[in-house]
C-alpha positions as MATLAB code, in Angstrom:
seq = 'XXXXXXXXXXXXXXXXXXXXXXXXXXXXXXXXXXXXXXXXXXXXXXXXXXXXXXXXXXXXXXXXXXXXXXXXXXXXXXXXXXXXXXXXXXXXXXXXXXXXXXXX';
ca = [
     -22.699    9.123  -24.238;
     -24.098   10.746  -21.097;
     -24.421    9.108  -17.672;
     -28.026    8.005  -18.219;
     -27.227    6.321  -21.517;
     -24.291    4.423  -20.048;
     -26.365    3.304  -17.058;
     -29.154    1.943  -19.221;
     -26.704    0.135  -21.518;
     -25.389   -1.999  -18.655;
     -21.982   -0.329  -18.579;
     -20.160    0.246  -15.327;
     -18.738    3.726  -14.961;
     -15.559    3.831  -12.888;
     -14.033    6.809  -11.130;
     -11.047    7.449   -8.901;
     -11.811    6.891   -5.249;
     -11.570   10.146   -3.344;
      -8.794   10.244   -0.752;
      -9.528   11.070    2.886;
      -7.699   13.574    5.052;
      -5.405   11.826    7.547;
      -5.209   14.001   10.674;
      -2.048   12.395   12.072;
      -0.064   12.530    8.804;
      -1.653   15.824    7.698;
      -2.139   14.626    4.102;
      -4.708   13.109    1.758;
      -4.510    9.286    1.812;
      -6.055    6.170    0.316;
      -6.216    2.932    2.319;
      -4.534    0.166    0.324;
      -4.699   -2.235    3.308;
      -0.938   -2.829    3.203;
      -0.863   -3.867   -0.471;
       0.848   -0.642   -1.627;
       3.916    0.412    0.330;
       5.566    3.248   -1.645;
       4.029    6.679   -2.238;
       3.668    7.425   -5.956;
       1.566    9.559   -8.274;
       0.802    6.304  -10.124;
      -1.072    4.800   -7.140;
      -4.850    4.751   -7.624;
      -8.100    3.037   -6.690;
     -11.202    2.823   -8.886;
     -14.777    2.403   -7.673;
     -18.108    2.129   -9.506;
     -20.179    5.306   -9.567;
     -23.657    5.259   -8.103;
     -26.487    5.021  -10.625;
     -29.020    7.584   -9.460;
     -31.596    6.403  -12.023;
     -32.199    3.081  -10.218;
     -33.739    2.569   -6.783;
     -30.944    1.843   -4.346;
     -28.401    2.830   -6.995;
     -26.056    0.583   -8.910;
     -22.485    0.522   -7.714;
     -20.830    0.780   -4.370;
     -18.568    3.774   -3.950;
     -16.777    2.076   -1.030;
     -15.926   -1.178   -2.840;
     -12.652   -0.860   -4.720;
     -12.852   -2.651   -8.084;
      -9.246   -1.956   -9.080;
      -6.238   -0.774   -7.149;
      -2.748   -0.255   -8.465;
       0.288    0.925   -6.619;
       4.005    0.930   -6.119;
       5.695   -1.611   -3.828;
       9.345   -1.172   -4.865;
      11.651    0.910   -7.032;
      10.381   -0.664  -10.259;
       7.699   -2.984   -8.841;
       3.942   -2.458   -8.770;
       0.946   -4.463   -7.581;
      -2.524   -4.703   -9.113;
      -5.687   -6.030   -7.439;
      -8.986   -6.274   -9.308;
     -12.429   -7.832   -9.029;
     -15.538   -8.358  -11.137;
     -16.899   -6.809  -13.300;
     -13.336   -6.168  -14.582;
     -11.414   -8.897  -16.355;
      -7.667   -9.343  -15.872;
      -7.108   -7.903  -19.353;
      -9.227   -4.804  -18.659;
      -7.564   -4.201  -15.289;
      -4.077   -4.588  -16.763;
      -4.900   -2.245  -19.654;
      -6.207    0.407  -17.257;
      -3.065    0.118  -15.121;
      -0.817    0.467  -18.169;
      -2.335    3.872  -18.840;
      -0.736    5.203  -15.640;
       2.647    4.776  -17.324;
       1.648    6.843  -20.356;
       3.633    9.979  -21.023;
       3.062   12.889  -23.310;
       5.947   13.752  -25.609;
       5.304   17.459  -25.161;
       5.692   17.154  -21.379;
       9.077   15.407  -21.324;
];
């Protein structure tokens, strides 16, 4: 399914929010507004992509629909909002723990 088909079917296409360069820290960062406190490769934020086929576009690339991140040694936090359900958000977050047998 291409982007136009998914847009016309009412689906929301999510993508990773792009990090911004932090001049003081000299690294790429995402703003978790204090909800994520430990750096991890598992930390992520998802936003809706803009729908270029509609006037004004559908989606807001600044509004985070799902964020997941580490807050302790074995503790993580998840924040989500509509259009995601709790089940969908949890399932997406579980995928960050997936490993490939060939890579271990």
